[in-house]
Structures are given as structure tokens and as C-alpha cells.
N, C-alpha and C positions, 0 to 999 in steps of 0.2 A: 495662462499659468498652469502647467500641470498639477493633477491632484496629487499629493504627498501622501503615500500608502506606505507604512511601515507595517512588515511582518514580523512577528514575535513567536518564536518556537523554543522546544528547549534545549535542543543541539543540533548539531549538523552531522549526525549517525547516518547509519546505512538503513534509513526507514523510509517508508512510502512516503510521509508527508516532506520529508527533507528531499527526497528525489522529485518531488512534486514542483517544490519551490526552485529547484534548480533547473528543472526542463521549462518552467513558466518564464525565467528571467529573460530566456532569448526570444520571447513572443510577446512582451509587453509594448504596447505603443507609446514610446518614448515622448511623441508629443504632446499625450494625454495624460500620462502618468509619470511620476518620479517614485520608484519602488525601493524599498530599503528593507534589509534583514536584519534583525537583531537575534541571535542564539543565545542563550542563557548560559549554557555549560558547555564546558569542553567535551568532545567525543573520543571515546577509546580509539573507535574506527572511522573517521569522519569520511564523510562521501566526496569532501574536497578539504585541501589542505588551507591552512590559514593564508600562505603564501599565494595561493590561487583564488581567493576569493573575489568575487564580482566586485566592481566599485559599489560602495554604499551598504555592504556586507562587514558584520563584526561579530567578534565572539566575546561575550562580558567576561566568561572565564570563572563561573561558579563553581566550585571545588564538589557540590552536590546539592540536592534539594534542601539541605537544612544548614547553609552555609549563610548566617547572618550579615557578614561583612559583603559577602557576594551578593544578596539580596539587596543591600544599601546601593550597591554598584550599578545593579540593574536597574534600579527604580529611579537612580539618578541619570542613569543613558536614556530611559524613557522620557523622563522630564525634560532633558536637554534636547531632544530629539524633533526637528520640525516635523509635525503630523499631521495631518487633515482626516486622516482614518487609520484605525488600528486594526489588523488583520491578525489573529491569533490561531495557532496550531499545538495541539496537546495539552494534556491538564494543566501542569503548572503554569504553562506560558498562558494558558486561558484565564486561570485565577488571576494573575499577577497581572495580565494585560487588562482584564474587564476592570478589576479595581482602578489601576490607572486611566483608565478611559471615563470612568465614572468620576474620578477626581478633576480631571482636566476637562471634562464636560465634551469629550470626542466621540464620533460615531464608532461604532466596534462590530466587526464581523467576525464569528468563529467558525472555522471549518472542523466539524467533528470526523475524526478520522477511523472511527471503531465504533460498534454496534453500543445501543445503550446501557448494556450490562457492565461494560468495562469503565464508563465514566459513573455509574450510579448504582452499580451493584446488581444482582439478580432481585426480581422484585420481591421474591419470596424470603429474603434473607436480608440481614441488618447490614447496611453500607459501610464500608472502612470510614476512618476521620477522613481521608483525602477525598473520598467520594461523596462524603455528608458536607464537606467544605464545597466542592464541586456545586452540588445542589443548591447549597444557599446563596453561592455567586450568581448562580443562572438565574434564580428568582429575583435578585436584588439589582440585578445591572439590566438594563434594556438594551437593545441592539439585535443585529440577525444572528441566525444560527443557520450553517448550512451544512447537509449531510454530503459524505462524497459520494454517495450512490444512493439510488432509492431506497435499497434496503437498508442503509445506515438511518435514513431520515425516517421510515417507517418504524424501526425498532424503538426510536423516542418518542413517534406518537402514540405508540402503544405501552410506553413505561408508565405505571402510576405514579411515579413520582417526577414526572415532566410534564410541565404545562405550556411551554413556548412552540411556535411554530418550527418548522424545520422546513428550510428550501432544499433544492438539490442541484449539486452543480458537480456532474462527473470528473472525477479525477483523468488526467491527460498525461499523456506520455510525448516526448520528443524522440521520434526514432530515428533522427539524424545521428545521435550517440550509439545507435546500433549499427555494427558492420558484420553483415553476415557472410564471410568468406568462406565459399565452398571449397578450397583447398585446405583451410585450416580446420573444418568441420571433418573432411576426410581424415586428417592427422589426429584429430581428438579421437575419433572412433577407433583408429588402429591402436593409440596409446590405451584406450578404455578396454582394449583386448575383444572388440567386436568383432566376429565374422562375417563375412559377404553375406547381406541378406538379414542378419539378427535385427530385430527392432529395439530401439533406445528408447527408454521411458525415462524422462526427465522431469526430475521435480527441485524447482528453486525456492528454498524457504527455510527460515531458519529451524534448528532442531528443537522446538518447543512445544508444549502439550497442545497448543492451540492450532498447530499446522496440520496434526493429524498425522504423523508420520506411523505411530503405532498402528492405526487403522490399516495403513497402506502396508505395512508388513505383513497383517494378518490377510489382507488382499491378494497379495503376493504368492501367499503359501499356497501349494498345492496347484498351481497353474500349469499342469501338464500338457505338454503338445503346445505350449507357446513359447517360442524361441526367442526370447527378449531379455535384455538387460535392463536393470533400473539404477540411474544416477541421481543421487541426492546433491544436490549444489547447496551449502550452507553449513552451519556449524550451530554450537549450542550446548546446554547442559544435558540434553537426552544422548547427545552422539554415542558415549561409551555403552549405555544400556541396550539402546536400539542396535548397535554393532553386536553386541553379546546374543541378544535375541535373535539376530539374522544367522549367526552362526549355528545358535540351538537347533533352530528350525531348519535348517538346512538349505537357508537361502542365502547364504554369503558369496557363493559363487556367482550368482546372477545379481550381485547388488556393487555397485561402487559409490564409495563416500569420499566426493571430490574437495570437501571443506568449504570455507567461504572464499568468494571471488566477487571482487567490485563490477566487473565485467562479465558478464554471465552469459554474452551472445554467444561466444564460440560453441555453449552447450545447448543453447538453443538450436544453432546453425546444425548441429550434430543430430540433433532429436529427431524422433519418427512422432511421437505422443509427448504433448506435455500434460503432466498429472499433477493437481493440487488436492489434496485431500482434507482440505481446511475445516475445522472445528466452528471456527469464529474469525471472519474478517471484516475489515471495513471495505477496501477496494484494493487489493493486493497489487503492486507496481509489476510484481513478476508475472501475473496473468495477463497484463497489457502488453509487455513485453513479448510474450509468447503469441498472444493475438497479432502484435505488430508483425512478428517474425514469419506468420503465416502458418502458424502449428495448430493441428487440431487438438482440441482441449477434453482431458474428462477432470472433472472438478466435482464439488458439492455445492449444494444451495446455499452454504455459508460463505461461500465465495464472493459475495458480495454483487456480482452481476450475472447469476446463474439464470436469471429469467432472459437475459438478453442475449445469453449465450444460446439458450433453447430456440429462442423466436429466429435467431440467425442462424441457424443450424451450424454452428462453429464447433460444436463438441455435444459430450453426453455429460448430464449433469443429474446426480445421485444425492439422498438424503446424507447429511453428515454423519459420520460415527457408523455406518453401515457397510461392514466390510465386503459382505455378499454381493452388494448392488454393485460397491467400487468395483470388485472383481470382474462381474460380469461387464462393467462399461468397457473396461480396460481390454478385455480379452476381446468385446466387439469392436472396439477402434482398431488394437493394434491387428487384427486378423482380416482387416478389409482394407487392401491399399486404395479401393475406388472411394470407401467412407472416408478415409484419411485426406485425401488429396481434395474431394469435395469439401469437407468441413474446414481443412487449413486455406482452401481459396474464400470460404465465408468468414473464416475468423479475421485475415488482412482486411477483407471489405468493411466488417463490423468496426475494427479499429479505427479505419479511417473515416468512417460515417459518424464515429461517437467519441473516441477516446483521443484523439490527436491533441496535443498541449495547445495548439493555436485555437482550437474550439473552447477548451478550458479558460484560456487567458482572456477570450473575448466574453466570456460570460460574466467573469469576476470584474472587468471592466465596465460592463453595465451596471453592476450593483454597485462599484464605486461611483460612479457617477450619479445614480439615484440617491446614495448617501451623501455625497457632497452636495447636491442641489435640496438635500433636506426632505426628498420624497420619499414614496414607499417604495417597496419592490414586490413584484407579485411570486408567489410561489409558483415554482415549475416542476 
């Protein structure tokens, strides 16, 4: 009989955890696993519509994190679900799911999708009410904890308010969802107003402080002699301020702000270099998409997999927040066709070696089987 695994997540919005579940769905061994997904809240911009949800997926429909009637429905949905193992994602779902697992006596596994500061607060500051609640639940509920990257796991081990062990299962991506069409790429470059031979620097990220767009603007300032255009794919609360800043410093003619797109592969196909200047990450799926597309990468050590990118020679990695180092790395990568080609080839190889959804699914399957058998799993 297949092991019945239920994933509990905050919503099915446009985030990395949500994309991970969608990509893993096509790679589970259905003879060994019966996998279902419960999303607590409706998403303003869902990664998949309710009409297209895979079998066994449902949205409870909480109106927000403080909806008491919605929480009652969520608890009822969890209590009624046939579950052998509960797998939780993101803070609200983690708290509810771990309490439910404790009450029902279920094995529970939690994937940590961001560094420890997001869940627990900076070590030197008082945590928020939600972060304090998370710490209490973590201490009170036995079960496995998994970081979505080695960097995330390390951040928990180093945090003074955390005591549990954290395993590592790298996030995975299904490249079959990406269609890299050279004709569409050429048309997009023309639409963006690029001249023949101009370098296109693409960044795919929400326009929020943690993604580092303010640092990127300063890095791009004064890059005389580099015939390049930067294109930002994403939207968010910083957009108006970033656009004003780009105009003030004379960068506007070399910047395109494309807004939010569910399918970003046309931009990746059109790009020469992928730039991600993050200040804080777990493991961004946009970065995995860039690797899968065979793009050379310029990013920061906060990107979640900077060490692997350096090891593989897939790109250049600098300290987060350092605009001068970011400027130098962009200039180096954009200015060398040979370096771009070599790094792009190594990026594709790194993706298939380590970050394919099939590999991620197989790792989780081994953990589920160990949990179902009542055994222990070793940290990897």
C-alpha cells in the first residue's frame, strides 16, 4: 500500500515552495506514494488555478492568517485527511501542521525554505510574536527538519535559539516546464529595444528589499564602456522608488522593468547573463531556472547555492550588499564571450547533476520510507 503523504502549505502563490510542490508532483513514484496537497489560503496570483489543481490537491480558503472560522476548516480538513506522514512548508502551515501531527501522533517533516533569521529573527534582536510561536512549536514537536539548501541548514545550526538537527534536501526544478525558443528570444530582444550585440542582463525577482535591487542599481551606475541593458522581471512595493532612482542617476535608458510574468523562460532565453543580487534567500527557483537554461550567473553568497556555483565554475559570486564587487563581476562576465559560454555550459551541467526535480523527489521518498518504517534518517 502506498505511503500517504500530505503536504501542508500556506497558499499556492507565486513562490519557490509552491513551485517546488508543483514540479515534484510529476516525479513521485505513485506505486510507493499517495501524495496530496492542502493549501490554507487563497493566493492573489496563484501559480495554478483551482480548476487545474492536480488530483488530491485542495485549497481550504482561509481569508487570511487570522481567520478563526478558516482555521477551524483547516483543522477539520487535516483531521479528516488519510495521512501517514505530514510534510509542512512555510511558517503558518508549519505551526498548524506540527500541532496537528502531535495531536494525531503522525510523523512530521518540515522543509525550511528561508534562512533562520526569517523564522526566528536575528539573534541579536527580540523575535516577533510569530517567530516566538515558531520557536516554541519547534521545541515542543518532535519530527524532522530539512533545509532547502546547505546554506539554510547551516543558518539554523548557527542560530542560538535553535537546537534541532537540520538535514539538507536541495530544491529541485522540472525543466520540462521551460520552453527556450530562439525565435521568441530574438523577438523579445527586439521588443526590449536591444541593438545587435548588446548584452542583456536579466534579473528575475520580486521588487522587495531582500532581493537587492537597490544594490544592483548602484552597481549598474557608471558602467561606462559596457554596452548592456538590464531587464528586471518582477513586481513589488519597491517598483516606483526604484524606477525614480534609475531616472535620477541616468540609468533609465539602460533599464527595462518587465513586471511580473508566470512564465519567465522567454526572458531567460533572450538573456546573456543572469544577475541575482539577493541580500537573503533560501534557494531561489529563478536561479535554478537560469542554471537549467544554461545561463552564466552573477549572484551573491546569500543566494543559497553560491558555493556550488563557484565550485562548478557556473558564474561569479560576490558578498551581498557590495555594489562595487557586483559591478566588477557583471563587467567581467558581460565583457567576455568565452567566459559566458564556459560558465553557461557548466551551469547547465550543475543543474542536471544536483537540482533536477527527479533527484529532489527521490531524496524525499527515501525520507518518507524511513519515517513510515519508524526508522531514523541520517543527515546529508
